[in-house]
C-alpha positions, 0 to 999 in steps of 0.5 A, a space after each residue: 500499500 505504501 509503495 503504491 501511495 508512494 508511486 503516485 506522490 511521484 506521479 503528482 510531483 512529476 519527478 522522483 526527488 529520491 531517484 538518481 537516475 529516475 526523471 519522473 514516474 507516471 502511473 497508467 490504468 489498463 482498460 478492457 474493451 469495455 472501458 473498464 479498469 482491470 489494472 495499472 502499471 507504472 512507467 519509471 522515466 531514466 536518464 539516458 532514454 529508458 523507462 523501467 515498467 512495473 508494477 504491472 498488475 492485473 486484477 486476478 479475474 483477467 490474468 492469462 486471458 491476454 490482457 497482459 500481452 496487450 498492456 505490453 504492446 500498448 505500453 510499447 506504442 505509448 513510449 515509442 512515441 516519446 522517443 523511448 529508446 529501451 523498455 526494461 522491467 524486473 520479476 522475480 526468478 521464481 515467478 514462471 508465469 511472468 517470465 514466460 509472458 515478458 518472453 512471448 512479449 519480446 522481452 530478453 533476459 539481460 541480467 540476473 540479480 542477487 537478493 535485489 529487491 528481496 532477501 528471498 528470492 532473486 531478480 531476473 532483468 529483461 530488457 527491449 531495445 525500441 531503437 533498432 540502430 542501436 543494436 550495432 553499437 558495440 559495448 566494451 565490459 570495463 568491469 574486471 570483476 563481477 560477483 554472481 551466483 549461478 542457479 542450478 538448472 537442474 531445479 527447473 522442468 527441462 522441456 518447460 525451460 526450453 520451451 520458455 527460452 525458444 
């Protein structure tokens, strides 16, 4: 509840006073074909032309019915008009349903964060470039060492894992 209230306050302010890379937040409702509110999402505009989506929440009775895919497409169309270069989001690595939905939406896994938002689970970072000419830019990794943790792939159902990553 306090997280939602804080996002709405930042939305009303037009900027995030505590966000170093955050330029502003925007909270949008998600409506179905009858114009009934079925959920919401938060767009966090970051420096460098990126937008982080989420949380994106659909009411339980509207989940697994295609509304998530439609909302993701609408978000992309909305931010492309604003010249956003990239969309990204995070989700718990334990959330198979969300992972499948994000992969099906054209998002790609970019990073694995250990205990980033919680001590009980790790997070996956998903991203999607909206500006195609940036795909040709080569990036140099200047980090000399990276701390990470490898998850045992045997904890996942192999067939499901292969289907998800395809």
